[in-house]
PAZAPA-4460 file (N, C-alpha, C; in steps of 0.05 Angstrom, whole numbers, plus 32768, in hexadecimal, padded with zeros to 4 digits):
% residues 118
    n_x    n_y    n_z   ca_x   ca_y   ca_z    c_x    c_y    c_z   seq   type   mol
   8045   8112   80E4   8043   8131   80E1   8022   8134   80E5     1      M     A
   8020   8146   80F8   8003   8152   8102   7FFF   8164   80EC     2      V     A
   7FEA   816B   80DE   7FE7   8189   80D5   7FD0   8192   80E3     3      L     A
   7FC8   81AA   80D6   7FB5   81BE   80E2   7F9F   81B2   80E6     4      A     A
   7F91   81BC   80F9   7F78   81B3   80F5   7F71   818F   80F9     5      G     A
   7F81   8183   8102   7F7A   8167   8108   7F7D   8151   80F2     6      G     A
   7F85   8164   80D8   7F8A   8155   80C3   7F9D   813C   80C3     7      M     A
   7FA8   8135   80DC   7FBA   811B   80D6   7FAB   8100   80D6     8      H     A
   7F92   80FE   80E1   7F80   80EC   80DF   7F74   80E7   80C7     9      S     A
   7F70   80FC   80B6   7F69   80FD   8094   7F85   80EE   8086    10      G     A
   7F9B   80F8   8088   7FB2   80F4   807F   7FB5   80D6   8080    11      V     A
   7FB0   80C8   809D   7FB5   80AE   80A8   7FA7   809D   809E    12      S     A
   7F8B   80A6   8093   7F76   8096   808A   7F7A   8092   806B    13      Q     A
   7F87   80AA   8060   7F85   80A5   8044   7FA4   8093   803C    14      L     A
   7FB4   8092   8054   7FCD   8080   8048   7FC4   8065   8053    15      R     A
   7FB0   805D   8065   7FA3   8043   8068   7F96   8036   8053    16      R     A
   7F87   804D   8047   7F76   8042   8030   7F85   803E   8014    17      G     A
   7F9D   8045   8013   7FB0   8041   7FF9   7FC8   802D   8001    18      I     A
   7FC7   802B   8019   7FE0   8016   8025   7FDF   7FFC   8013    19      L     A
   7FC8   7FF0   800F   7FC3   7FDA   8002   7FCB   7FD5   7FE5    20      Q     A
   7FC7   7FF0   7FD9   7FCD   7FF2   7FBE   7FF1   7FF2   7FBC    21      F     A
   7FF8   7FFE   7FCD   8015   7FFF   7FD0   8025   7FE9   7FD5    22      C     A
   8017   7FD6   7FE4   801F   7FBA   7FEA   8020   7FAA   7FCE    23      V     A
   800B   7FAE   7FBE   8005   7FA0   7FA6   8016   7FAB   7F95    24      L     A
   801D   7FC3   7F90   8035   7FCA   7F7F   8052   7FC3   7F85    25      A     A
   805A   7FC1   7F9D   8070   7FB3   7FA6   8071   7F95   7FA2    26      L     A
   805F   7F82   7F9E   8060   7F6F   7F95   8059   7F67   7F79    27      L     A
   8053   7F7A   7F65   8053   7F79   7F4A   806B   7F6E   7F43    28      R     A
   8083   7F75   7F47   809B   7F67   7F3A   80A4   7F51   7F42    29      D     A
   809A   7F49   7F5B   809D   7F2A   7F64   8095   7F29   7F82    30      G     A
   809A   7F0B   7F88   8094   7F09   7FA5   80A7   7F1B   7FC0    31      E     A
   8099   7F19   7FD3   80A8   7F2A   7FE9   8099   7F1F   8003    32      K     A
   80AC   7F1E   801A   80A1   7F18   8037   8099   7F2F   8040    33      Y     A
   808A   7F34   805D   807F   7F46   8067   8092   7F55   806D    34      A     A
   80AE   7F52   8079   80C2   7F62   8089   80C7   7F6E   806B    35      F     A
   80CC   7F67   8056   80D4   7F72   803D   80C1   7F8C   8036    36      E     A
   80AA   7F86   8039   809C   7F9E   802F   8091   7FB3   8046    37      L     A
   8095   7FAA   805D   8096   7FC2   8075   80AF   7FC8   806E    38      V     A
   80C5   7FC7   8065   80DA   7FD4   8062   80E0   7FE2   8050    39      R     A
   80D4   7FDA   8034   80D2   7FED   801B   80BE   8002   8023    40      E     A
   80A7   7FFA   8032   8091   8012   8039   809D   802C   804A    41      L     A
   80A7   801F   805D   80B8   8034   806F   80CB   8043   8060    42      C     A
   80DB   8039   8049   80ED   8045   803C   80DE   805A   8027    43      D     A
   80C6   8058   8028   80B4   806C   800F   80A8   8080   8026    44      A     A
   80AD   8095   8016   80A9   80AF   802C   808A   80B2   8038    45      H     A
   8083   80AF   804E   8069   80B0   8059   8056   809C   805C    46      G     A
   8066   8086   8054   8057   806A   8050   805E   8058   806C    47      L     A
   806A   8063   8083   8076   8051   8092   805E   803F   809B    48      V     A
   806D   8027   80A9   8054   8010   80B1   8062   8001   80C0    49      T     A
   8059   7FEA   80C8   8061   7FDE   80DF   8053   7FB9   80DB    50      S     A
   8063   7FA9   80DE   805D   7F8F   80DF   803C   7F8C   80E6    51      E     A
   8039   7F94   80F9   8018   7F9C   8109   800A   7FA1   80F3    52      G     A
   8010   7FB5   80E1   7FFC   7FB9   80CB   7FFF   7FAE   80B5    53      T     A
   8016   7F9D   80B1   8017   7F98   8092   800A   7F7C   8099    54      I     A
   800E   7F6A   80AC   8008   7F4B   80AC   7FE6   7F52   80AA    55      Y     A
   7FD4   7F5B   80BC   7FBC   7F5B   80AC   7FB2   7F64   8098    56      P     A
   7FC1   7F77   808D   7FB5   7F7F   8071   7FC6   7F6A   8062    57      L     A
   7FD5   7F56   805B   7FDA   7F49   8052   7FC9   7F29   804E    58      L     A
   7FC3   7F28   8069   7FAD   7F14   806D   7F90   7F1D   805F    59      S     A
   7F89   7F39   805D   7F72   7F41   804E   7F76   7F41   8031    60      R     A
   7F91   7F47   802A   7F95   7F47   800D   7F92   7F21   8003    61      L     A
   7FA1   7F10   800D   7F97   7EF4   800B   7F7D   7EEB   800B    62      R     A
   7F70   7EF2   8020   7F53   7EE7   8021   7F45   7EFA   800B    63      K     A
   7F4D   7F0B   7FFB   7F3B   7F1E   7FE8   7F43   7F0E   7FCC    64      E     A
   7F5E   7EFD   7FCF   7F68   7EEE   7FB8   7F7B   7F02   7FA7    65      G     A
   7F84   7F18   7FB0   7F94   7F2C   7FA7   7FAF   7F20   7FAB    66      W     A
   7FB9   7F0F   7FBB   7FD3   7F09   7FBF   7FD2   7EE9   7FC8    67      V     A
   7FE9   7EDE   7FBD   7FEF   7EC0   7FC6   8004   7EB9   7FDB    68      S     A
   7FFF   7EA9   7FEE   8018   7EA5   7FF9   8029   7E8A   7FF7    69      T     A
   8046   7E86   7FFB   8051   7E6D   7FFE   8066   7E75   8015    70      V     A
   806D   7E5A   8021   807F   7E5F   8031   8094   7E4F   802F    71      W     A
   80B3   7E61   8036   80CD   7E5C   8026   80DD   7E5A   8039    72      Q     A
   80EF   7E41   803B   8107   7E46   8055   8117   7E5D   804E    73      E     A
   8123   7E61   8068   8136   7E75   8068   8150   7E73   806E    74      S     A
   8166   7E7F   8062   8182   7E71   8069   8186   7E83   8083    75      E     A
   817B   7E97   8089   8181   7EA7   80A8   816A   7EA3   80B8    76      T     A
   8159   7E8C   80BC   8145   7E8F   80D1   8130   7E81   80C4    77      G     A
   8117   7E81   80DA   8107   7E71   80CC   80F3   7E75   80AF    78      P     A
   80E5   7E60   80AC   80D4   7E66   808F   80C7   7E7F   808E    79      P     A
   80C8   7E8F   8073   80B3   7EA2   8072   809E   7EA5   805F    80      R     A
   808C   7EB0   8067   8077   7EB3   8051   8079   7ECA   8041    81      R     A
   807C   7EBE   8024   807B   7ED2   800C   8063   7ED7   7FFF    82      Y     A
   8062   7EF3   7FF8   8047   7EFA   7FEE   804B   7EFB   7FCE    83      Y     A
   8038   7EF1   7FBE   8038   7EFB   7FA4   8023   7F08   7F98    84      T     A
   801E   7F19   7F87   800B   7F22   7F7B   7FFF   7F0F   7F67    85      L     A
   7FE0   7F0C   7F6F   7FD0   7EF9   7F59   7FC9   7F05   7F46    86      T     A
   7FBB   7EF9   7F2F   7FB3   7F09   7F1C   7F9C   7F1F   7F18    87      A     A
   7F8A   7F17   7F36   7F73   7F25   7F3F   7F81   7F3D   7F4A    88      T     A
   7F98   7F38   7F5C   7FA1   7F51   7F67   7FAF   7F67   7F51    89      G     A
   7FBB   7F5B   7F3C   7FC4   7F6A   7F27   7FB0   7F7D   7F18    90      R     A
   7F9B   7F6E   7F17   7F7D   7F7D   7F0E   7F7B   7F92   7F1F    91      T     A
   7F76   7F8A   7F3D   7F6F   7F9B   7F4F   7F80   7FB9   7F53    92      A     A
   7F9E   7FAC   7F4F   7FB1   7FC9   7F4E   7FAA   7FDD   7F2F    93      L     A
   7FA6   7FCA   7F1B   7FAA   7FDA   7F05   7F8F   7FF0   7F02    94      E     A
   7F75   7FE4   7F0F   7F64   7FF3   7F14   7F62   8008   7F27    95      D     A
   7F70   8008   7F3C   7F7A   801B   7F51   7F86   802F   7F41    96      F     A
   7FA0   8029   7F36   7FB0   803C   7F26   7FA1   8048   7F14    97      A     A
   7F89   8046   7F01   7F7E   804E   7EF6   7F6A   8066   7EFF    98      K     A
   7F5E   805E   7F14   7F53   8073   7F23   7F60   8086   7F3E    99      E     A
   7F7D   8078   7F42   7F90   808B   7F4E   7F93   80A3   7F3D   100      W     A
   7F9D   80A3   7F2A   7FA3   80B6   7F14   7F92   80CC   7F18   101      G     A
   7F7C   80C1   7F0D   7F66   80DB   7F0C   7F5D   80E8   7F28   102      S     A
   7F59   80D7   7F3C   7F59   80E1   7F59   7F6C   80FB   7F59   103      F     A
   7F81   80EC   7F58   7F9B   80FD   7F62   7FA1   8116   7F54   104      K     A
   7F95   8113   7F34   7F94   812D   7F23   7F85   8142   7F33   105      S     A
   7F66   8134   7F33   7F56   8146   7F42   7F59   8157   7F5B   106      T     A
   7F68   8148   7F6C   7F6E   814F   7F8C   7F86   8165   7F85   107      V     A
   7F99   815B   7F6E   7FB2   8174   7F69   7F9F   8185   7F62   108      D     A
   7F91   8187   7F50   7F82   81A4   7F47   7F72   81B2   7F55   109      T     A
   7F68   81A5   7F68   7F5B   81B2   7F7F   7F6B   81BC   7F90   110      L     A
   7F7E   81B4   7F97   7F99   81C1   7FB0   7FA6   81D8   7FA3   111      L     A
   7FA9   81CF   7F86   7FBC   81E5   7F78   7FA5   81FF   7F75   112      G     A
   7F8D   81FD   7F6F   7F7D   8212   7F6D   7F77   8229   7F85   113      S     A
   7F83   8221   7F9D   7F81   822A   7FB6   7F88   824C   7FB3   114      E     A
   7F74   8259   7FB8   7F7E   827A   7FBA   7F7D   8286   7F9D   115      G     A
   7F6C   8273   7F8B   7F66   827B   7F72   7F46   8282   7F6A   116      K     A
   7F3C   827C   7F7A   7F1E   8281   7F7C   7F1C   8294   7F8C   117      Q     A
   7F04   82AE   7F83   7EFF   82BD   7F92   7EE0   82C8   7F93   118      Q     A
***
């Protein structure tokens, strides 16, 4: 979606900035492999992504110590690398969730006040 005034890039930047936390949230309940994450993100409105985006992101999350990985055999093909949320990643997600609530509330307030100022 392209918004008036070139806002497409602004929304894209916002998505990129929160995508890592969306991935951490998807890993909160258990391990997943990259293609599962891509599929779940694509199913969520507005978070369409690709393997070309997710693999570098997962690599960064692993280097940060927010996720750990393990290779597992697959019955339907080659072995898959599964990603699991670490304790450090869980803390980062919880911290983000606290900040996000306040941030979202502030933005919602500002957007809701459109036209009320004179």
